[in-house]
N, C-alpha and C positions, 0 to 999 in steps of 0.2 A: 298668530302668537298674541299674546298678551303683552303690551308695550305700555311704557310710561315715560312722558316726555316730561322732563323738568327743564324748562326754558322760560326766562323772563321776557323775552322780545315777544310780545303778543303774535307780530305777524309772522315770524318764523315758527312759532308754535303751531299757529292755525293751519299754517301751509303744512308742517310735518302731520298734523292731525288727519287733515283732509286726503293727504296723499298715501299715508300709511293706511287709512281706512278703506281708500278705494283699491288697495292691493288686498284686502280682505282681513286685516288685522283688527284687533281689538285695542283701540288707543285712548288713554286718559292723559290729561295735562295737569301739572303743577307749576306755577309762575316763580316759586322760590324755593330753597333749600329746605326750610323747615316744614313746609308741608310737603315738599317732594320728598323728604327723608322719609317721613310718616307714610305715605301712600306706597313707596318702594318697600315697606315691611309686609307688604302683600304677598302671600306665599305662592299665589297662582301666577306671579308675572315672570315673564320670560326674559324680557329686556328693558333695560332702563336707558333712553337716549338723554344724557347729564350735559347741560350747559356749563363750562368751568367756571364762569362768572355770574352768579345768581346770588339775591340778597339773603340775608340772615345767615345763612352756612353757605360757603361755597361749594363749586362742585367736587374740588379734591376732597374736602373733609367730608362731604356725603359719600362718596366712593369708599374713602377710608374705613368709616363707619360701617358701610354695608359689608364691605369685607372682613372687618373685625369682629361681625355678628354672622360671619359664615354664609350670608345669604346667597343661593346659588344663582341668582339671576347675572345674565349678560348685562355689561356696561360699556356703551359707547359714548365715549366724550365729545364734546362739541367744544371748539374754541375760535376764536377770533385772532389767536396768536398763532405764528408760523415757526416760533424759535424751536430748535431741536430740544433745548432743556426743559422748555413745557409740555412737549409729547414724553419726554423721558418721566417727568415727574407724574404725569397722568397714568403711563403705565405701571409706573413702579408703585404708585398707589393702588393699583388692583384693576384699572381699567381695561377690557378685552381687545379694545381699538380705540383709535383718534381720528377725528375729522375736523378738517379746519375749514371755517367758513372764509368766503362763500363755496358751498358745494354744489353739485349737480344732485339731482334726486336719484338719478339712476347710481350713481356713485354711492351713494347712502345703500340703496337697496343691495349692490353688490358688497357690501361690508356687511350688512347684517346676514348675507347667505353665507358667506364667509365663516362668520361668527359660529353661525349654526351647525355648518360643517365641522367646524373643529370641535365644537363643543359634543357633537354628535346629537343626541336626542335631547331636546329642550323643552318638550312637550309634558313633562311630570308623567312618562309612560312606565315608570316603575310601579309594580302592584303595590297596593294599599291594604293592609289588614288590621280591622279594629275588632277585636273578639270574633265571634263567629262570621263577619262580615270580610268579604275579600272584592276589591275592585280593581279592574284593569283598564287604567285609561287609555292605552293604545288601542284595544278592541272594543272600547267602552261597554264592558261586560262587567257585572255584578253578581256574587253568589253570597249565599247564607249558608253555612256547613255544607258547602258544596253544591247547593242547589241552587239553579240559575233563577235569577230574580228579572222581572220584566218591567223596567223602568223608561219613561219617557225621556227625553233629552233633557228636559229641565228637571225631573227628579233625579236623573244621573248627576248633573253638575251640582245639584244642591246637597246630595251625599258625598259626592267626591270633597267638596269644600269642607262639609263638617268632620270628614275621616281625616282629612289632611290637618285639621285644627282639633283633633281630639284631645280630652283633656283642658280645652280653654273654652271659655264663654265667649259666644260669637253673636254682636248683637243684629237685630233685625236690619239696622241701618247699613252694615257692613254686610249682610247676606245680599241686601238689594242693590248695593254697588258692585260685588264680586260676581254675583250668579246672574241678576237680572240686568246687570250694566246701567243702572239708574243711581244717580247721587243724590236723590230725596226720596221721600215718601209720598207716593202717588196717591195716598189717602185710601188705600185700600188694605185687606188683610192678607194680600196675595203669599207672603211668607209662610203666615199661619196655615193658610190652605194647603199650600204645597208640602209643609211638614207632616200635617193630618194624611195627605195621601202616601207620602214616603212612610210614615209609621206603619200605615195599613198594609204597606208590602215588606217591610223588613222586622216587624216585630211578630213574636208568636204570641196567640192569643191569652195564654196563661202566663206570659213573662212581663216584666217591667219594661218600658219603653226603652230601646237604645238611645233614643234623643231625648234628653231631660230639658226641662221647660225653667228658665231662670227667671222667675217673675221679675216684670219691670226691665228685663235687660235684653233677653233673648233664648238662645238654646246652647247646649252643650252635648258632644258624645262623649262619654267616658272612654279612656284609653283601652280598656279592656272590660 
């Protein structure tokens, strides 16, 4: 799962990051509500673990905004408060579950599993279609006009992200963060290199590329 932890207690945030990473999840951390809300707008996220009392924008407001924007991400609210009304407030705002600090890590994992079962598939397994391209995240297969494409793991992840964001310009930095899981430019042209690899596989020789370059910013895949 792609998990975002929004928690201002660095000790707890580090504990969650290490533990969930060890369980095989991809984990990112933000320490306040302002940066956390922006990070939570990432369309590839499956779960947000959200502390209720965080700086700038509190957890309830972050949750409310995400639900108002109809983000499909699961939300697990964390709080040091154990009052019934606090739990009711969190659930009414749109949280999928509520966990009171301190908590056992095994209980956290059990809550995550339970939310995943209730939601059903949370791994974006619905087929994505953009123009002649179709991509099935469940089987990790892609086709152009019904003909299968042979893609590496990284090429597939890059294509999926571009198709999920069709019609929007995606910066190189965002691609590095979402596809390569690095939050900084490592000083290489790795994004440009993989875009070139991908174009060679999805574009027809006599046609315009399906991945447009937006000079100085990044790339965009038109919706049709």
